[in-house]
Residue frames relative to the residue before (quaternion, step in Angstrom):
aa qw qx qy qz dx dy dz
M 1.0000 0.0000 0.0000 0.0000 0.00 0.00 0.00
I 0.6697 0.4984 -0.3129 0.4530 3.62 0.91 -0.90
D 0.6007 0.5563 -0.3645 0.4436 3.63 1.07 -0.60
R 0.6621 0.4960 -0.3020 0.4737 3.58 0.94 -0.89
I 0.6353 0.5182 -0.3265 0.4703 3.63 1.01 -0.82
A 0.6651 0.4994 -0.3013 0.4663 3.58 0.92 -0.88
E 0.6259 0.5350 -0.3368 0.4567 3.56 1.05 -0.75
L 0.6862 0.4798 -0.2877 0.4650 3.55 0.93 -0.82
L 0.6501 0.5031 -0.3234 0.4687 3.59 1.11 -0.57
G 0.2769 -0.8143 0.4788 0.1759 3.57 1.19 -0.33
D 0.8489 -0.0914 0.0844 0.5137 3.58 -0.91 -0.96
E 0.6535 0.5254 -0.3062 0.4506 3.60 1.20 -0.40
A 0.4015 0.7683 -0.4461 0.2226 3.58 1.26 -0.24
S 0.6952 0.4803 -0.2810 0.4549 3.56 0.75 -1.00
S 0.6741 0.5149 -0.2963 0.4389 3.56 0.89 -0.95
L 0.7364 0.4447 -0.2234 0.4584 3.52 0.95 -0.96
L 0.7401 0.4356 -0.2154 0.4649 3.58 1.04 -0.83
E 0.7574 0.3650 -0.2091 0.4995 3.56 1.16 -0.47
H 0.4365 0.7207 -0.4530 0.2913 3.59 1.23 -0.15
Q 0.1228 -0.7618 0.6312 0.0780 3.59 -1.02 0.82
S 0.3618 -0.7620 0.4963 0.2054 3.59 -0.54 1.15
K 0.1497 -0.7807 0.6044 0.0528 3.50 -1.02 0.99
T 0.5121 0.6428 -0.4176 0.3875 3.56 1.22 0.28
I 0.7945 -0.0509 0.0760 0.6003 3.61 -0.09 -1.28
S 0.4475 -0.7323 0.4438 0.2579 3.58 -0.54 1.13
K 0.5216 -0.6313 0.4757 0.3212 3.53 -1.08 0.82
D 0.5856 0.5972 -0.3785 0.3966 3.60 1.11 -0.42
L 0.6380 0.5050 -0.3178 0.4867 3.60 1.28 -0.31
I 0.6072 0.5712 -0.3531 0.4247 3.60 1.21 -0.25
H 0.3725 -0.6519 0.6109 0.2513 3.53 -1.15 0.69
Q 0.1819 -0.8534 0.4842 0.0652 3.54 0.15 1.34
P 0.5602 -0.5859 0.4600 0.3624 3.56 -1.14 0.65
G 0.1956 0.7659 -0.5999 0.1235 3.53 -1.20 0.60
P 0.7436 -0.4213 0.2874 0.4324 3.56 -1.32 0.24
D 0.7498 0.3927 -0.1857 0.4991 3.59 1.06 -0.80
F 0.2504 0.8377 -0.4721 0.1127 3.59 1.21 0.24
V 0.6693 0.4905 -0.3039 0.4681 3.59 0.86 -0.96
D 0.6789 0.4971 -0.2858 0.4587 3.57 0.91 -0.91
R 0.7233 0.4744 -0.2341 0.4438 3.51 0.91 -1.05
V 0.7868 0.3256 -0.1564 0.5005 3.59 0.95 -0.81
W 0.8009 0.3894 -0.1982 0.4094 3.58 0.61 -1.17
T 0.6059 0.5770 -0.3771 0.3971 3.62 1.07 -0.51
A 0.6206 0.5271 -0.3445 0.4672 3.60 1.24 -0.21
S 0.6094 0.5890 -0.3297 0.4160 3.57 1.30 -0.23
D 0.6297 -0.5295 0.4115 0.3921 3.51 -1.36 -0.17
R 0.4002 0.7116 -0.4916 0.3029 3.62 1.26 0.12
S 0.4771 -0.6867 0.4841 0.2576 3.54 -1.07 0.89
I 0.6836 -0.4650 0.3549 0.4365 3.56 -1.26 0.20
P 0.6589 0.5013 -0.3350 0.4499 3.65 0.86 -0.80
V 0.6296 0.5090 -0.3349 0.4821 3.64 1.08 -0.71
L 0.6251 0.5177 -0.3418 0.4737 3.63 0.94 -0.81
R 0.6351 0.5185 -0.3287 0.4688 3.63 0.95 -0.77
S 0.6662 0.4910 -0.3062 0.4705 3.58 0.96 -0.85
L 0.6446 0.5143 -0.3286 0.4605 3.58 0.94 -0.78
Q 0.6567 0.5137 -0.3083 0.4581 3.55 1.04 -0.83
S 0.5951 0.5618 -0.3432 0.4609 3.54 1.19 -0.63
L 0.6599 0.4894 -0.3132 0.4763 3.58 1.00 -0.80
Y 0.7203 0.4336 -0.2487 0.4808 3.59 0.88 -0.91
G 0.7311 0.4692 -0.2241 0.4417 3.57 1.19 -0.45
T 0.6245 0.5396 -0.3228 0.4632 3.59 1.30 0.30
G 0.7933 0.3546 -0.2337 0.4363 3.56 -1.23 0.48
R 0.7682 -0.3678 0.2715 0.4483 3.56 -1.37 -0.19
L 0.7128 0.4212 -0.2492 0.5025 3.57 1.12 -0.57
A 0.2461 0.8160 -0.4879 0.1884 3.62 1.26 0.28
N 0.8732 0.0184 -0.0556 0.4838 3.56 -0.90 1.07
T 0.4721 0.6154 -0.4795 0.4105 3.51 1.08 0.91
G 0.5047 -0.6284 0.4437 0.3918 3.57 1.19 -0.50
Y 0.6512 0.4952 -0.2840 0.5001 3.53 1.37 -0.13
L 0.2344 -0.7830 0.5679 0.0978 3.55 -1.21 0.61
S 0.0483 -0.7439 0.6657 0.0340 3.49 -1.17 0.80
I 0.0262 0.8327 -0.5484 0.0722 3.62 -0.23 1.25
L 0.2948 -0.7252 0.5972 0.1749 3.54 -1.07 0.93
P 0.0795 -0.8061 0.5851 0.0392 3.61 -0.60 1.10
V 0.0648 0.7903 -0.6075 0.0478 3.62 -0.72 0.93
D 0.2651 0.7176 -0.6017 0.2296 3.60 0.12 1.35
Q 0.4045 0.7578 -0.4485 0.2470 3.60 1.27 0.12
G 0.4952 0.6524 -0.4316 0.3781 3.57 1.23 -0.23
I 0.7018 0.3562 -0.2423 0.5674 3.56 1.21 -0.49
E 0.6966 0.5140 -0.2803 0.4147 3.60 0.77 -1.06
H 0.8087 0.1737 -0.0631 0.5584 3.61 0.97 -0.81
S 0.5287 -0.6136 0.3707 0.4544 3.64 1.36 0.09
A 0.5682 -0.6321 0.4224 0.3150 3.52 -1.06 0.94
G 0.6579 0.5318 -0.3187 0.4276 3.55 0.95 -0.89
A 0.6875 0.4744 -0.2847 0.4704 3.55 0.85 -0.97
S 0.6900 0.4917 -0.2808 0.4509 3.58 1.03 -0.73
F 0.8165 0.3178 -0.1300 0.4641 3.58 0.82 -0.99
A 0.4191 0.7145 -0.4671 0.3094 3.61 1.25 -0.06
P 0.6451 0.5253 -0.3408 0.4380 3.67 0.94 -0.71
N 0.7889 0.0125 0.0029 0.6144 3.58 1.21 -0.54
P 0.2125 -0.8514 0.4665 0.1107 3.57 0.22 1.26
A 0.4724 0.6698 -0.4478 0.3573 3.63 1.21 -0.23
Y 0.6844 0.5189 -0.2863 0.4247 3.59 1.06 -0.64
F 0.3927 0.6410 -0.5109 0.4170 3.57 1.27 0.36
D 0.6639 0.4576 -0.2883 0.5164 3.58 1.19 -0.53
P 0.4330 -0.7442 0.4379 0.2590 3.62 -0.44 1.17
E 0.5967 0.5932 -0.3823 0.3821 3.61 1.04 -0.66
N 0.6415 0.5173 -0.3339 0.4576 3.59 1.05 -0.67
I 0.5664 0.5842 -0.3691 0.4491 3.58 1.15 -0.50
V 0.6974 0.4467 -0.2610 0.4959 3.54 0.87 -1.03
K 0.6135 0.5517 -0.3488 0.4445 3.60 0.99 -0.76
L 0.6521 0.5076 -0.3230 0.4613 3.57 0.94 -0.83
G 0.6427 0.5138 -0.3434 0.4528 3.61 0.94 -0.67
I 0.6485 0.4930 -0.3087 0.4911 3.58 1.10 -0.73
E 0.6906 0.4830 -0.2865 0.4557 3.58 0.82 -1.05
G 0.6899 0.4910 -0.2658 0.4608 3.56 1.09 -0.68
G 0.4667 -0.7143 0.4171 0.3132 3.58 1.27 -0.09
C 0.2967 0.8029 -0.4711 0.2129 3.59 1.20 0.51
N 0.5465 -0.5816 0.4925 0.3470 3.55 -1.27 0.40
A 0.7982 -0.0659 0.1067 0.5892 3.62 1.04 -0.78
V 0.2537 -0.7012 0.6321 0.2108 3.51 -1.37 0.24
A 0.1666 -0.7772 0.6035 0.0628 3.62 -0.92 1.03
S 0.2275 0.7655 -0.5762 0.1743 3.50 -0.80 0.97
T 0.7415 -0.4487 0.3078 0.3924 3.56 -1.40 -0.12
F 0.6879 -0.4330 0.3801 0.4414 3.53 -1.32 0.14
G 0.6971 0.5043 -0.2729 0.4304 3.55 0.89 -0.98
V 0.6621 0.5085 -0.2960 0.4642 3.54 0.90 -1.00
L 0.7548 0.3899 -0.2389 0.4703 3.59 0.56 -1.04
G 0.6334 0.5477 -0.3333 0.4333 3.60 1.04 -0.72
S 0.6521 0.5530 -0.3192 0.4087 3.58 1.07 -0.75
V 0.7901 0.2163 -0.1388 0.5565 3.63 1.20 -0.38
A 0.2723 0.8189 -0.4766 0.1675 3.57 1.29 0.32
R 0.6870 0.5089 -0.3135 0.4134 3.58 0.75 -0.94
K 0.6958 0.4716 -0.2718 0.4686 3.57 1.11 -0.60
Y 0.8436 0.2583 -0.0797 0.4640 3.59 1.03 -0.79
A 0.5092 0.6875 -0.4341 0.2820 3.63 1.10 -0.36
H 0.7064 0.4294 -0.2713 0.4930 3.56 1.18 -0.48
K 0.6321 0.5433 -0.3214 0.4493 3.57 1.33 0.09
I 0.7791 -0.0028 -0.0074 0.6269 3.54 1.19 -0.48
P 0.5426 -0.6408 0.4169 0.3481 3.65 -0.80 0.86
F 0.2606 -0.7483 0.5920 0.1473 3.60 -1.00 0.92
V 0.0983 -0.7317 0.6710 0.0688 3.50 -1.17 0.81
V 0.1929 -0.8041 0.5555 0.0875 3.61 -0.42 1.20
K 0.2946 -0.7330 0.5931 0.1553 3.54 -0.78 1.13
I 0.2369 -0.8379 0.4804 0.1050 3.63 -0.42 1.20
N 0.8103 0.1564 -0.1300 0.5497 3.62 1.08 -0.33
H 0.1194 -0.8032 0.5834 0.0171 3.54 -1.19 0.57
N 0.4626 -0.6029 0.5574 0.3344 3.51 -1.37 0.16
E 0.2707 -0.7689 0.5612 0.1432 3.57 -0.29 1.25
F 0.1281 -0.8740 0.4676 -0.0324 3.50 -0.40 1.35
L 0.5311 0.6319 -0.4032 0.3950 3.54 1.13 0.66
S 0.5404 0.6084 -0.4214 0.4002 3.63 1.10 -0.49
Y 0.2050 -0.7699 0.5924 0.1199 3.53 -1.18 0.65
P 0.4798 -0.2706 -0.8204 0.1532 1.56 -1.52 1.95
N 0.6540 -0.5024 0.3755 0.4229 3.58 -1.22 0.43
K 0.1179 -0.7615 0.6343 0.0624 3.45 -1.15 0.78
F 0.2847 -0.7670 0.5508 0.1651 3.57 -1.17 0.47
D 0.3316 0.6995 -0.5499 0.3137 3.51 -0.13 1.40
Q 0.3400 -0.7251 0.5647 0.1991 3.52 -1.22 0.65
I 0.0145 -0.8150 0.5776 -0.0444 3.56 -0.66 1.14
L 0.5423 -0.6521 0.4310 0.3080 3.52 -1.05 0.79
F 0.2223 -0.7946 0.5578 0.0898 3.54 -0.99 0.92
G 0.8075 0.0177 -0.0101 0.5895 3.59 1.21 -0.05
T 0.5521 -0.6240 0.4536 0.3164 3.54 -1.29 -0.20
I 0.6089 -0.5437 0.4260 0.3901 3.54 -1.26 0.40
K 0.6172 0.5498 -0.3568 0.4353 3.59 1.02 -0.68
E 0.6040 0.5448 -0.3399 0.4720 3.62 1.08 -0.68
A 0.6595 0.5165 -0.3089 0.4503 3.56 0.91 -0.85
Q 0.6489 0.5154 -0.3015 0.4715 3.53 1.06 -0.84
E 0.6848 0.5101 -0.2922 0.4307 3.56 0.91 -0.95
M 0.6851 0.4479 -0.3032 0.4879 3.63 1.17 -0.40
G 0.6076 -0.6207 0.3199 0.3784 3.55 1.32 0.27
A 0.3308 0.7719 -0.4879 0.2381 3.59 1.21 0.33
V 0.3105 -0.7339 0.5659 0.2114 3.60 -1.03 0.67
A 0.7943 0.0959 -0.0570 0.5972 3.59 1.21 -0.27
V 0.2365 -0.7140 0.6304 0.1919 3.52 -1.36 0.30
G 0.1889 -0.7730 0.5951 0.1121 3.52 -1.21 0.58
A 0.0036 -0.7972 0.6037 -0.0001 3.56 -1.14 0.56
T 0.3004 -0.7317 0.5777 0.2014 3.50 -1.30 0.39
I 0.0839 -0.7349 0.6679 0.0819 3.53 -1.21 0.65
Y 0.2679 -0.7314 0.6036 0.1701 3.60 -0.93 0.93
F 0.1808 -0.8089 0.5550 0.0706 3.55 0.12 1.31
G 0.7694 0.3141 -0.2604 0.4916 3.54 -0.97 0.86
S 0.5928 0.5668 -0.3800 0.4276 3.61 1.15 -0.13
A 0.6439 -0.5116 0.3913 0.4130 3.60 -1.27 0.31
E 0.7135 0.4431 -0.2587 0.4771 3.62 1.10 -0.59
S 0.4473 0.7348 -0.4559 0.2284 3.60 1.18 -0.15
G 0.5842 0.5953 -0.3790 0.4009 3.63 1.00 -0.57
R 0.6751 0.4733 -0.2715 0.4965 3.52 0.95 -0.97
Q 0.6601 0.5138 -0.3077 0.4535 3.59 0.94 -0.89
I 0.6176 0.5351 -0.3497 0.4582 3.62 0.98 -0.71
V 0.6640 0.4971 -0.3025 0.4695 3.60 0.90 -0.92
E 0.6710 0.5115 -0.3031 0.4430 3.57 0.88 -0.97
V 0.7099 0.4548 -0.2719 0.4640 3.57 0.81 -1.01
A 0.6199 0.5371 -0.3546 0.4489 3.60 0.97 -0.74
Q 0.6605 0.4871 -0.3066 0.4822 3.61 0.93 -0.80
A 0.6678 0.5012 -0.3084 0.4558 3.56 0.97 -0.83
F 0.6469 0.5034 -0.3237 0.4726 3.61 1.02 -0.80
K 0.6219 0.5325 -0.3656 0.4427 3.60 1.00 -0.67
M 0.6585 0.4895 -0.3101 0.4802 3.56 0.96 -0.85
A 0.6371 0.5195 -0.3497 0.4494 3.61 0.89 -0.80
H 0.6584 0.4815 -0.3283 0.4764 3.65 0.93 -0.68
E 0.6262 0.5309 -0.3457 0.4544 3.59 1.05 -0.68
L 0.7196 0.4177 -0.2290 0.5052 3.56 1.13 -0.71
G 0.6233 -0.6190 0.3166 0.3580 3.58 1.25 0.29
M 0.5898 0.5856 -0.3749 0.4107 3.61 1.20 0.29
A 0.4754 -0.6467 0.5137 0.3031 3.58 -1.16 0.61
T 0.3054 -0.7594 0.5531 0.1552 3.57 -1.31 0.35
I 0.0945 -0.7813 0.6167 0.0172 3.57 -1.03 0.92
L 0.1069 -0.8244 0.5538 0.0470 3.60 -0.68 1.00
W 0.3101 -0.6938 0.6252 0.1777 3.55 -0.98 1.01
C 0.0995 -0.8388 0.5345 0.0288 3.62 -0.15 1.23
Y 0.1180 0.8461 -0.5067 0.1160 3.52 0.37 1.25
L 0.3529 -0.7115 0.5586 0.2393 3.61 -1.13 0.49
R 0.0395 0.7961 -0.6032 0.0302 3.53 -1.13 0.61
N 0.4325 0.6489 -0.5334 0.3276 3.56 -0.37 1.23
N 0.4908 -0.6971 0.4379 0.2853 3.58 -0.75 1.00
A 0.5902 0.5788 -0.3481 0.4421 3.59 1.24 -0.55
F 0.6272 0.5505 -0.3440 0.4303 3.63 1.19 -0.39
K 0.7270 0.3582 -0.2303 0.5386 3.64 1.21 0.13
N 0.0532 -0.7838 0.6173 0.0425 3.54 -0.96 0.85
S 0.7731 -0.3822 0.2334 0.4492 3.60 -1.24 -0.12
T 0.7762 0.3430 -0.1929 0.4925 3.62 1.12 -0.42
T 0.8217 0.1834 -0.0359 0.5384 3.62 1.00 -0.76
D 0.2648 -0.7297 0.6120 0.1513 3.51 -1.10 0.83
F 0.1803 -0.8188 0.5396 0.0766 3.59 -0.31 1.24
H 0.3900 0.6869 -0.5014 0.3530 3.60 1.22 0.26
V 0.7457 0.3056 -0.1755 0.5654 3.57 1.27 -0.46
S 0.3535 0.7146 -0.5232 0.3010 3.56 1.00 0.82
A 0.5654 -0.6250 0.4018 0.3581 3.63 -0.93 0.72
D 0.6867 0.5060 -0.3184 0.4135 3.60 0.85 -0.90
L 0.6881 0.4484 -0.2911 0.4907 3.64 0.93 -0.88
T 0.6819 0.4705 -0.3204 0.4593 3.64 0.81 -0.80
G 0.5940 0.5484 -0.3691 0.4584 3.58 1.13 -0.67
Q 0.6819 0.4644 -0.3110 0.4718 3.64 0.87 -0.84
A 0.5919 0.5464 -0.3711 0.4620 3.61 1.06 -0.51
N 0.6213 0.5275 -0.3209 0.4824 3.54 1.07 -0.82
H 0.6627 0.5191 -0.3134 0.4395 3.56 0.89 -0.93
L 0.6349 0.5059 -0.3253 0.4850 3.56 1.09 -0.68
G 0.6349 0.5590 -0.3137 0.4312 3.55 1.07 -0.78
V 0.7042 0.4269 -0.2856 0.4901 3.57 0.86 -0.88
T 0.5491 0.6141 -0.3915 0.4100 3.59 1.22 -0.38
I 0.7389 0.3641 -0.2367 0.5151 3.56 1.10 -0.62
E 0.5768 -0.6703 0.3013 0.3567 3.49 1.41 0.66
A 0.2271 0.7149 -0.6093 0.2571 3.51 0.81 1.04
D 0.3815 -0.7389 0.5106 0.2186 3.57 -0.88 0.98
I 0.7744 0.1252 -0.0609 0.6172 3.56 1.15 -0.67
I 0.2208 -0.7763 0.5808 0.1058 3.54 -0.99 0.88
K 0.1702 -0.7463 0.6351 0.1036 3.57 -0.95 0.96
Q 0.0977 0.8042 -0.5772 0.1025 3.59 -0.71 1.02
K 0.5168 -0.6165 0.4773 0.3536 3.58 -1.14 0.58
L 0.5842 -0.5667 0.4555 0.3606 3.54 -1.21 0.56
P 0.4192 -0.7139 0.4916 0.2703 3.61 -0.74 0.94
E 0.1584 -0.7990 0.5764 0.0650 3.58 -0.98 0.88
T 0.7935 0.1386 -0.0602 0.5895 3.60 1.20 -0.31
N 0.2456 -0.7419 0.5972 0.1805 3.54 -1.27 -0.26
G 0.6919 0.5097 -0.3306 0.3902 3.59 -1.32 0.06
G 0.2521 0.7994 -0.5123 0.1872 3.58 1.13 0.53
Y 0.6415 0.5338 -0.3366 0.4362 3.57 0.90 -0.88
N 0.6995 0.4732 -0.2692 0.4629 3.58 0.88 -0.99
A 0.6524 0.5118 -0.3258 0.4542 3.62 1.04 -0.64
V 0.7107 0.4746 -0.2733 0.4416 3.59 0.96 -0.81
T 0.6988 0.4977 -0.2879 0.4255 3.58 0.94 -0.85
S 0.0028 -0.7683 0.6399 0.0132 3.54 -1.26 0.43
K 0.6984 -0.4600 0.3352 0.4339 3.55 -1.33 0.29
D 0.7557 0.3978 -0.2193 0.4718 3.54 0.88 -0.93
N 0.7713 0.2106 -0.1037 0.5916 3.59 1.29 -0.33
P 0.0614 -0.8322 0.5506 0.0230 3.60 0.44 1.14
Y 0.0800 -0.8103 0.5805 0.0065 3.59 -1.04 0.82
G 0.8934 0.0509 -0.0221 0.4458 3.47 -1.00 0.94
K 0.3702 -0.6771 0.5789 0.2635 3.49 -1.33 -0.39
T 0.0922 0.7877 -0.6068 0.0529 3.57 -0.96 0.80
D 0.2785 -0.7391 0.5898 0.1684 3.56 -1.33 -0.02
K 0.5386 -0.6609 0.4139 0.3191 3.61 -0.81 0.93
R 0.6016 0.5843 -0.3671 0.4023 3.58 1.13 -0.51
I 0.5069 0.6261 -0.4231 0.4147 3.59 1.25 -0.36
Y 0.7642 0.3904 -0.1893 0.4772 3.54 0.95 -0.86
S 0.7354 0.4286 -0.2374 0.4680 3.58 1.15 -0.57
E 0.8012 0.2635 -0.1098 0.5258 3.55 1.19 -0.68
L 0.7621 0.3959 -0.2180 0.4636 3.60 0.93 -0.85
T 0.7688 0.1809 -0.1380 0.5976 3.60 1.30 -0.09
S 0.1308 -0.7215 0.6603 0.1622 3.49 -1.38 0.07
D 0.6720 -0.4732 0.3528 0.4473 3.57 -1.23 -0.26
H 0.5377 0.6421 -0.4078 0.3637 3.61 1.20 -0.24
P 0.5249 -0.6724 0.4122 0.3200 3.61 -0.82 0.94
I 0.6049 0.5510 -0.3627 0.4461 3.63 1.06 -0.52
D 0.6795 0.4729 -0.2941 0.4776 3.55 1.02 -0.78
L 0.5981 0.5460 -0.3630 0.4608 3.57 1.16 -0.54
V 0.6380 0.4965 -0.3110 0.4997 3.62 1.03 -0.82
R 0.6115 0.5634 -0.3524 0.4295 3.61 0.98 -0.79
Y 0.6388 0.5114 -0.3188 0.4783 3.58 1.06 -0.67
Q 0.6150 0.5176 -0.3453 0.4844 3.57 1.05 -0.69
V 0.6497 0.5132 -0.3158 0.4634 3.61 0.92 -0.86
A 0.6371 0.5451 -0.3353 0.4295 3.58 0.94 -0.87
N 0.6950 0.4631 -0.2779 0.4747 3.57 1.11 -0.74
C 0.5908 0.4970 -0.3651 0.5202 3.56 1.32 0.11
Y 0.6030 -0.5728 0.3215 0.4528 3.54 1.06 0.89
M 0.6469 -0.5525 0.3019 0.4302 3.56 0.91 1.06
G 0.7659 -0.3942 0.2072 0.4638 3.54 0.94 0.87
R 0.4174 0.6974 -0.4899 0.3154 3.63 1.16 0.01
A 0.7050 0.2534 -0.1911 0.6343 3.51 1.16 -0.70
S 0.4500 -0.7302 0.4457 0.2562 3.57 -0.69 1.07
L 0.2598 -0.7444 0.5969 0.1484 3.55 -1.05 0.86
I 0.0204 -0.7552 0.6552 -0.0013 3.56 -0.81 1.08
N 0.2723 -0.7621 0.5669 0.1537 3.58 -0.88 0.95
S 0.4699 -0.6824 0.4861 0.2780 3.55 -1.10 0.65
G 0.5354 -0.6865 0.4202 0.2557 3.50 -1.22 0.70
G 0.4164 -0.7362 0.4470 0.2912 3.53 1.22 -0.46
A 0.7125 -0.4770 0.3188 0.4039 3.52 -1.36 0.11
S 0.5442 -0.6054 0.4579 0.3575 3.58 -1.19 0.33
S 0.1947 -0.7880 0.5782 0.0825 3.53 -0.96 0.99
G 0.6291 -0.5316 0.3511 0.4453 3.59 1.22 -0.11
E 0.8636 -0.0770 0.0555 0.4951 3.52 -0.91 -0.95
S 0.6807 0.5075 -0.2905 0.4413 3.58 1.10 -0.54
D 0.3714 0.7824 -0.4464 0.2251 3.62 1.35 -0.09
T 0.6865 0.4839 -0.3053 0.4488 3.62 0.83 -0.96
A 0.6576 0.4935 -0.3223 0.4691 3.61 0.93 -0.80
E 0.6529 0.5118 -0.3165 0.4599 3.59 0.96 -0.80
A 0.6641 0.4992 -0.3077 0.4639 3.58 0.96 -0.86
V 0.6515 0.4989 -0.3250 0.4702 3.61 0.97 -0.83
R 0.6145 0.5511 -0.3442 0.4475 3.59 1.01 -0.74
T 0.6585 0.5066 -0.2940 0.4725 3.53 0.93 -1.01
A 0.6653 0.5162 -0.3056 0.4443 3.60 0.92 -0.88
V 0.6453 0.5077 -0.3227 0.4708 3.60 0.99 -0.83
I 0.6594 0.4898 -0.3253 0.4684 3.61 0.92 -0.87
N 0.6452 0.5317 -0.3166 0.4481 3.58 0.91 -0.84
K 0.6959 0.4762 -0.2785 0.4597 3.60 0.80 -1.09
R 0.7114 0.4495 -0.2766 0.4641 3.57 0.79 -1.00
G 0.6366 0.5242 -0.3372 0.4542 3.61 1.15 -0.42
G 0.5824 -0.5781 0.3677 0.4375 3.57 1.27 -0.36
G 0.4281 0.7085 -0.4447 0.3421 3.54 1.32 0.23
A 0.4390 -0.7301 0.4831 0.2019 3.60 -1.34 0.24
G 0.8372 -0.1608 0.0777 0.5169 3.57 1.12 0.35
L 0.4144 -0.6796 0.5603 0.2293 3.44 -1.43 -0.13
I 0.1651 -0.7337 0.6545 0.0781 3.52 -1.24 0.72
S 0.1140 0.8257 -0.5272 0.1653 3.54 -0.05 1.33
G 0.1269 -0.8336 0.5375 0.0090 3.57 -0.74 1.15
R 0.7871 0.3741 -0.2208 0.4380 3.56 0.22 -1.33
K 0.6106 0.5375 -0.3819 0.4386 3.63 0.97 -0.58
A 0.7207 0.4367 -0.2630 0.4698 3.61 1.13 -0.55
F 0.7839 0.3700 -0.2163 0.4492 3.57 0.72 -1.02
Q 0.6371 0.5059 -0.3652 0.4526 3.65 1.13 -0.10
R 0.6601 0.3801 -0.3265 0.5596 3.53 1.07 0.95
P 0.6965 -0.4465 0.3239 0.4589 3.64 -1.17 0.20
M 0.6355 -0.5962 0.3256 0.3669 3.56 -0.99 0.82
A 0.6416 0.5156 -0.3449 0.4512 3.61 0.89 -0.77
E 0.6653 0.4878 -0.3099 0.4727 3.57 0.95 -0.78
G 0.6400 0.5348 -0.3129 0.4543 3.59 1.03 -0.85
A 0.6494 0.5064 -0.3153 0.4717 3.53 0.99 -0.86
A 0.6362 0.5301 -0.3257 0.4563 3.61 0.99 -0.85
L 0.6422 0.5120 -0.3310 0.4645 3.59 0.96 -0.79
L 0.6318 0.5280 -0.3237 0.4662 3.59 0.91 -0.86
Q 0.7015 0.4696 -0.2758 0.4597 3.55 0.90 -0.90
A 0.5787 0.5562 -0.3731 0.4653 3.60 1.18 -0.51
I 0.5967 0.5479 -0.3221 0.4900 3.58 1.15 -0.72
Q 0.6898 0.4934 -0.2738 0.4537 3.53 0.81 -1.10
D 0.6047 0.5861 -0.3545 0.4065 3.58 1.04 -0.73
V 0.5839 0.5623 -0.3732 0.4511 3.58 1.13 -0.56
Y 0.7187 0.4448 -0.2608 0.4665 3.56 0.87 -0.90
L 0.6571 0.4951 -0.2960 0.4852 3.57 1.28 -0.48
C 0.6074 0.5803 -0.3433 0.4201 3.57 1.25 -0.35
E 0.3641 -0.7704 0.4876 0.1902 3.55 -0.53 1.21
D 0.6109 0.5704 -0.3374 0.4332 3.56 1.23 -0.43
V 0.6354 0.4374 -0.3334 0.5421 3.63 1.25 -0.19
T 0.0097 -0.8464 0.5276 -0.0723 3.56 -0.19 1.31
I 0.6021 -0.5238 0.4332 0.4188 3.60 -1.24 0.21
A 0.4583 -0.7223 0.4566 0.2444 3.56 -0.85 1.04
C-alpha cells in the first residue's frame, strides 16, 4: 500500500512521507484512534445520544473504528449549480446514486441537502449515516451574492434519520455575525436532539486575496476560523487544505489595522511545510479534540487521485482525522469514483503513514 501511495505522490513522496514536524509536537495532539469517542468526547458535555451519533460516524465504512473519517459531500447542486456540478455525470441528478456512491465507496457518511437525503431516506438512512447540510449559498439571484441561508430545520433532519447536521459559515464576511448566531443556535438544537455537528469553516472576504496570493487558504486565518467553529461546539471541522500563511500580516495596514496575531505563529508554531500548516489548523481545533477533515477540492481530471492522496497524506501526518471529497468522486463513473474514495481511505488504513 505504501508503495502505491509513494508512486502517486511522485517527486513529493520523500518530503511528505518522511517529514518530522518541529513546530507543535504530535504529543500535544489528541490523535485519532479506535477509542477516539471514548477517550475524547465522553469527557465533554455531549449527551449520550450525541455520543452514539458520533460513534455511528466513526464506526461505519472502510475506516470504521480507526478514528478517521471519509465523507462524501454532495451539496454542489446548490453551491455550484446542479448543471455545473452534474453535467460531467448526469446520473447524479438522481439522489439515489449519490447515496449509492457513498456506500460503494466505503464512506463513513454521506453529506447532502434536505432534498437529496429526504428523497431516499426511508431506503438508506439505516444503511449509511446521513449528514444533512442545513444552509447553502443560494446561487441564482442576480447579481450573484455570497451568503449562507437556512434551507430547513434541525427537526426535519432528525425526522429523516440523520446522525449529524452540517453547516457553513463564511467567516470574515459582512454576514458572518448573523451566520454565527444562526448556526450556533442550530447546533445547540442538534445536540439536544442527539445529532452530531459538522462545520464548514470557510473564509469569504475580498480583502483576503491580492494579485499574487489567496489568503482564504492561509494557515493563520483558516486556523482562527477553526477556533471560532469549535467555540460554537462543532464536533467536526471541515476546512480547506492550507496553501500559504501570513494572512493577518498581509491584510492589515497602518491605516486599516486588522485582527490580532503573534510573530511566533510564523516562526515557532508553523513552517512553510504543508504538514506543519495543517498541524496549526489541528491545534486550533482544540488540539484535535474536534476532528479536522480537509476538503478534496474541485475535479482536475486525470490527476484527481494523486491530488486526493496528497491531501490525505498531509491531513493525516498533520494530525487531522480525514477527508471530505465530493467532486473528484461524483464527476466520474461510479466505479471510478468509488475507487478514488478508497484510494483516499487507503492512506488512513496504511500503518506506514504516521503522524509527523
